[in-house]
N, C-alpha and C positions, 0 to 999 in steps of 0.2 A: 504494500500500500504506500503510495507516494504521499508527500507532505500535504498536498491539496486534498486528497481523499481522506487522510487522517483528520484534517481540520473539520471536515463536514461528515464524519462517520457517526453512526448511532452512539448516543450517550456522550457526545463530545461537548465542549464548552459552547459551541455554536448551537447545539440542540437545546441546551438549557437556556440560552438567550432567547431562542425562538419560543420556548415555553413561556417565558416571562411576557413577551409581546403578545402571545396568544391569550394569556390570562387577562391582559388589559383589554384586548378586542372583545373577548367574551363578556367581560364585565359591562362594557358599554352596550354591546348589541343586545344582551339579554334583558335590558330594561323592558323590551317588548313582552317578556314573559311575566312581568310583575306589575306593570303600571295599572292594568285593569283590576288587579286584586285590591289595590289600595283604594281605588275610587268607587267601589261598589255602592256605598251609601250616597256618595256624591252624584253618581249616575242616577240613582233612584230619585233624588231630589231634582236633578236637572231635567229629567224627562218624565217624571211622575209615573213610575212603573213599580211592579212588584219585585221582590228580592230575586226570584228565579230569572225574571227578564233582565234585571240589572247584572246578572251573572253571564248573560249571553256574550258581551264583548270579550270576556275572558275565554269563553268556550270557542268563539270564532278565532281569537288570537292563537289558541292552542291548536286548532285545526290547521290554520295557516302555518304555524310553527312546525307541525308534523309533516305537512306536505313539503314545506321548505327544507326540512332536514334531508328528505330523500332527493329533492331536486338539486339543492346546493351540494349535497354529497356526491351526486353524479357529476356535477360540474367540476368539483374539486378533483375527482378521479381522473377526469380527462384533461383539465387545463391547469391544475394547481389551485391553491387556495386564494390567490390574489383576486381573481374575478368574483368569487363569492363575497369577499369582503367589500369590494367596490359596490357590487349590486345591493348588498345588504344595507350599506349606508344610505344609498339613494332611496330604497324602499322604506326604511324607517323614517327618513326625513319627510317624504311625501305622505306617508301614512299618518304621522302625528299632525302634520299640517292640515290634512283633510279632516281628521278627527276634531281638531280645534274649531272647525266651522260647521260641523255636522248639525243638520236641522232636525234630526230624529234619532231615536235609539238605533234603528236599523242602519242608518248611514254611519253612525258611530261604530257599530259592531262590524259592518262590512269593511271599514277602514282598518280595523284590527285584523280581520281575517285575511284580506287580500294583500295587504301591504305590511303592516306592523309585524304580524306573525311570521310572514315569509322572510322579512328582513332580519328578524331576531334569530332565525335558524342559523344564520351565518356564525353566530357565536357559540354554537353547540356541536352538533355532529361533524360538520366539515372540519372544524378546528381539532376536535378529538382525533378524527381519522388521520389528519395531517401529522399531528404530534406522534401518533403511534408508529409512524414510519421512521422517526428520528431517535427512537429509544428501543433498546433490546433488553438489557439487564434490568433497567428501571422502568419498564413499560407501564406496569401497574401504577406506579407512583406518578409518572408523567400524565397518564390518562386521567387520573383523579384530580391532579392539579389543573389540567385543561378544563375538565368538567366543573371545577370550582368557580369558574367565571360566572356561571349561572347563579351560584349561591352568593358570591360577592355582590352581584347585581341585586339579589334579594336582601342583602344586608345594607347596601348603600342607598339604593334608589327609593325604597318605601319612605324613609324619613324625609328625603328631599322632596318627593312627590307630595306627601302629606302636607309639608310646609308650604309648597307651591300652591296647592289647592286652597288651603286655608288663607293664604296671603294674597294670591293673585287670581284665584279662580281655576276651575277645571279646564277651560279652553286655553287660556294663556299658558298654563303649565304644559299642556300637550304640545303647543307650538314650540316652546323652548326645548322640550325633550328631543324633538326632531332635529332642531338646529345643532344641539350638542352631539348627537350621533354622527351627523355629517362632518362636523368640524374635527372630531377626534379620529374617526375610523378611516377616512379617505387618506390622510397623510401616512398612516401606518401600513396601508396595503402594499406599497412597493417593497417593504422590508421582508416580505414573504416570497420573493421571486424564486429563490433557489428550491430545487426539488431533489429528492433522494436519488443517489446514483443507482445504476442498473444492478451492480453487484449486491447492494444491500437488499434490493427488492427480490433478487433471485434467491438469496440466502433465506429470506423470510418465507418465500414460497415453499422451499424444501422443508422448513421447520413446521409450517402449518399443515402441510400434506401428511407428514408423519404423525402429527397430533390427531388429525382426523381419523387416521387408521386405528389408533388406540381407543378412540372414543366409541367407534362402532355406529356412528350416525353420519348420514350424508349432510353436506352443507345446508340443503334446503330443509331437511328434517330438523336439524338443530335450529335453523332460523325460525321455523314455525313455532317450536317450543319456546324460544326466547321472545317471540312476538306475543304469544298468549301470556307468558309469565310477566312480561313487561307491562302489558295492558292492566293485568289484575293488580300488580303491586302499586301502580300509580292511581288507580281508582281509590285504593285505600289511602295512599299518601295525600291525595288532593283535599280530603276533608279538612285537616288542620291548616294546610298551606293556603287554600283558597278562602276559607271561611273564618279563620281565626280573628281577623279584624272585625268582621260583622258580628261574630260570636261575642267578642268583648263588648261591642256596642250594645248588643241585646242584654247582656248581663249588667249593664249600667256602668261599665268601667271606661267607656269612651273609645273613639276611633284611634286616638293618639296612643293609648295603652296597647291596643291591638297591633298597631304598626310597630311599636316597640317589641312586642312578642314575636312578630314576624321577623324582625331584624335579629333577635336573639336566636330564633330557630335557624335562620340562615347562617349566622356566625358559627354556631356550634355544628351546623351541618358541614361547614368547611373543615372543621376539626375531624369530623367523622369521615369525610371523604379522603382526607390526607391519610388518616390512620388506616383506612381500608386499602389504600394503595400499598402501604408497607406490608399489610397482612396478605394481600393478593400476591405480592412478589415472593412470599414465603410458602403459602399453602394452596395457591391457585384461585382463579376467579370464581369458580363454581362454589367452592366451600365458603368463600367470603360472602358471596351472594346469599347463600342459605342462612348464614349467621346473621346477616343484616336484616333479612326478611323476618326472621324469628323475633329479633329485637324490636322491629317496627310494630309488629303485632302486639307486643307487650306494652309499648308506649300508647298505642291506640286504646288499649284496655284501660289504661290509667285515666284517660279523659272522661270515662264514664263515671268516675268516682270523685273527681276533684274539679271544682269550678270557682273556688275562691281566688282572689286576685294573686296572692302570693303563690298558692299551690298551682295555679294555672301557669304562672311564669315558670315554675319548676318543671311541670309536666311538659310544657312546650320546649324547654331546654333539653329534657330527656329525649323527646321525640326528634329534635334536631340532631342530637348525638347518635341516635339509633338508625335513622333513615338515610343519612347523607351518603353512605357508601353504596347504596343499592344500584342506582342507575348507571354509574360508570362501570360497574362490573360486567354489564352486558357488552360494553365495548371491549373490555379486556378479554372476555370469552371469545368474542368474534375474532379478535386479532390472534388469539392462540390457535383457533381452529379453521378460520376462513382464509381464502386467498387474499393476499395483501393488496393486489391490484383492484379488488372489489371492495376494499375496506370502507370507502366513503359511502357508497350506496347501501351496503349491508348494515353498517352501523346506523345509517340514516333510517332504514326501514324499521329496525328494532327500536331506535329512539323515538320514531314516530308513533309506534305502538304505545310507548310509555306516555307520550304527550297526549295521544287520543284518550288514554286512560285518565290522565289529569283533566282533560276537557270534559269527558263524560262524568267523571266523579264530581267535578266542581258543579256541573249543572244538576246532576241528580241529587246532590246534597242540598242545593237550594230548593229543589222540588220537594224533597222530604220535609224541609223546614216549613215551606208554605203549607203543606198538608197537615203538619202536626204542631206547628208553632214551637218546635223544639229541635235541637240538634242531636238528641240522644239516639234516635233511630238512625241518623246519618252516620254516627260513630259505629254503631253495630253493623251497618251496611259495609263500612270500610273494613271492619274486622273479617267479615265473610269473604270479601275479595282477597284479603291478605292471606287467608287460609288456602285458597286455591293456588296463589303464587307460591307459597311455601311448599305445598305438595309437589308441584312441578319441579321446583329448584332442588328439593331433596332427592327426587328421583334422578335428576341430572347429575347431582353430586355423586351418587352411587355409581353412575356410568363413568365418571371421571376419577374413580378411585386410584387407578394406576398413576395419574399425575400427582395426586396428593401423597401417595406412598413414596414416590420418588423424591418429592420435596422434603 
């Protein structure tokens, strides 16, 4: 290997620099995943609608986010990550600008679905897939760091958005969100021009082919299992993430306290994600996924028993610590067992399933609340979906025992 190849080899200093830049891009782009969560009650007041209807912009954003993960992943596989970043910046800017002048709830929701959600997808699957090519020994750690951009966005943006809505109003805040995405993301895009060399890709192809043989499943069979598992886990995950702000408001603690809880959840979720990367590099992605799924179910169960302000902060923190490592593990498993040249689109498909699970879960939780005037059944609904996920993942973990034993 010559000096030029060594400089840009997997796990090199360049790879870690690229990871830091990807984390920044992901934090900015993934505002599109969280802005609709914070403004649920503001949307209710602005358009005079029910809670389930006010949840529709989030649902539309998640649908756009899911489709965008597949489309942007495919684009990244073919042309590299630069074009998805540029396109994402333009979509986010135009989406938030149109949302700021929406005359109805449906216009507001469609701006989230067709523009904001699609643009936000740039900061998730495409970046994760791109990073996975630049790391071998520390791939699990790199993937969870890349995926943490979404959680950093969840920690940083809710406070700023809540302040903006309270100070300047719903519409002005959305306009400035679009401008911020454009100003930050466009100058960073050219820094991602370099692509992995052919030798690195060829070595990764050989490794994943051997792993698929030991697993005993075809790529499409494994992908189907991960799609179902990803959908189920995120239906469960969506209940606290999407409705914690509204839940606190209903309990009389106020929207500001709910936004603080969401930030705490996301901050501790980052700790969880990073920790899961260390664990995955030791015991494998499937075992780590099973452990995280089990702990998420335990945290959801705690929500049924505690609703005091202090106890709710504690339970929300526990939930953040337990669920943060789940979603990135799907990407780790895909890169362990799937062809690397298809990483963008395959990771995008599975991540889209998790996003559709979040969208469905967020909407159905609002529907359950409207029917019962309580979130108790919504938490039970989340537990049921989590059990399905845990069953699939445990079966998959048994299939992957040779990898765990070798580790």
